[in-house]
C-alpha positions as CSV (number, residue, x, y, z in Angstrom):
1,M,0.0,0.4,0.3
2,S,1.9,3.7,-0.8
3,E,1.4,6.2,1.7
4,G,-0.6,7.8,-0.5
5,T,-3.0,5.7,-0.5
6,R,-3.2,5.3,3.6
7,R,-3.5,9.0,4.1
8,S,-5.9,8.9,1.9
9,E,-7.3,5.9,3.9
10,M,-6.3,8.4,7.2
11,A,-8.4,11.3,5.8
12,A,-11.7,10.0,4.7
13,A,-11.7,7.4,8.1
14,A,-10.8,11.2,10.1
15,W,-13.3,13.1,8.4
16,A,-15.9,10.8,9.6
17,Q,-14.8,10.7,12.5
18,L,-15.7,15.0,13.0
19,G,-19.0,14.5,10.8
20,A,-20.8,12.5,13.6
21,A,-20.4,14.5,15.6
22,I,-22.9,16.9,14.1
23,G,-25.3,13.3,12.5
24,P,-24.9,10.1,10.4
25,V,-25.3,11.1,7.6
26,V,-21.5,12.3,6.6
27,P,-19.7,9.0,8.0
28,W,-22.2,7.2,6.5
29,A,-21.5,8.8,3.3
30,I,-17.7,8.4,3.8
31,W,-18.7,4.8,4.8
32,L,-20.2,4.5,1.7
33,S,-17.4,5.7,-0.4
34,Q,-15.1,3.2,1.6
35,R,-16.6,0.1,1.9
36,R,-15.1,-1.4,-1.4
37,R,-12.0,0.5,-1.3
38,S,-10.7,-0.1,2.7
39,V,-12.0,-2.1,5.1
40,W,-9.4,0.0,8.0
41,A,-11.3,3.1,6.4
42,A,-14.6,1.4,6.4
43,R,-14.3,0.6,9.8
44,Q,-13.9,3.8,11.6
45,A,-16.3,5.7,9.3
46,A,-18.9,2.5,10.2
47,A,-18.5,3.4,13.7
48,A,-18.4,7.1,13.0
49,T,-21.9,6.3,11.7
50,N,-23.2,4.3,14.5
51,F,-22.5,7.4,17.0
52,G,-23.5,10.7,14.6
53,M,-27.0,7.6,14.8
54,L,-27.0,8.1,18.8
55,V,-26.4,12.2,19.1
56,L,-29.7,12.1,16.2
57,V,-31.5,10.0,18.4
58,V,-31.3,11.9,22.1
59,F,-30.4,15.1,20.4
60,V,-34.3,14.6,19.3
61,A,-35.3,12.9,22.1
62,A,-34.4,16.2,24.2
63,S,-36.1,18.0,21.2
64,L,-39.8,16.8,22.1
65,V,-39.0,17.5,25.3
66,R,-38.2,21.0,24.9
67,V,-40.7,21.7,22.9
68,F,-43.9,19.1,24.5
69,V,-43.2,19.0,27.7
70,P,-43.4,23.0,29.1
71,L,-43.1,22.7,33.0
72,V,-40.1,21.2,32.4
73,G,-38.6,22.3,28.8
74,F,-36.1,23.3,30.2
75,V,-34.6,19.7,30.9
76,G,-34.3,19.6,26.9
77,T,-32.4,22.4,25.9
78,L,-30.2,22.1,28.9
79,A,-30.1,18.1,27.7
80,Q,-29.0,19.8,23.7
81,L,-26.5,21.1,25.1
82,A,-25.0,18.8,26.7
83,V,-24.9,16.7,23.3
84,V,-23.7,19.4,21.4
85,V,-20.4,19.6,23.4
86,V,-20.9,15.4,24.0
87,S,-20.5,14.3,20.4
88,L,-17.8,17.5,19.6
89,S,-15.8,16.6,22.2
90,L,-16.1,12.9,21.5
91,G,-15.7,14.4,17.7
92,I,-12.5,15.3,18.3
93,Q,-11.1,13.3,20.2
94,G,-12.2,10.5,17.5
95,F,-10.2,12.5,14.6
96,R,-7.1,12.9,16.7
97,A,-7.0,9.1,17.1
98,V,-7.8,8.2,13.7
99,R,-4.8,10.8,12.7
100,G,-2.3,8.8,15.2
101,G,-3.3,5.6,13.5
102,L,-5.2,3.9,16.1
103,P,-9.0,3.2,15.8
104,A,-11.3,4.9,17.1
105,T,-14.1,4.2,20.6
106,Y,-17.2,5.3,22.0
107,P,-18.4,4.9,24.7
108,Y,-22.2,4.2,23.5
109,D,-23.8,4.2,20.2
110,I,-26.2,2.3,18.3
111,K,-25.4,-0.7,15.2
112,V,-27.1,1.4,12.1
113,V,-24.1,0.1,10.4
114,R,-22.2,-3.3,10.3
115,R,-18.3,-3.0,10.5
116,H,-17.8,-5.9,9.5
117,D,-15.0,-7.0,12.8
C-alpha cells in the first residue's frame, strides 16, 4: 500500500469522526465511498456513523422534551446543550485518534452500520 493511499484512508476516516459530531450523514457517505476500497477506513466510518445516529436520536429526544413538556422544557434545552458538547468532544477525540493511526472508540452507539469486525 502506498503512502498516498494510506493518507487518503486516514483522512477519510478522520473526516468521518468529525462528521459524527453533527449526525450520521457525513460518516455514512464516507462509509459508502470507502467500504470497497479500505477495510480500515470503512470500519472507522461505520463506527462514526453509529455514534452519529446516537447523537441524532438523543438530540431529537431532547428537542421533543423541550417542545412538548412545558414545565420541564429547560431540561430538554440542557440536554441539547450537553449532546452538542459531548458529541463535539468525542468527535474531536476520534479525529485525533484516527489521525494518529489508532482506531476511534465511542462509549455508546446504536448499531446501524455493520463494522465487519
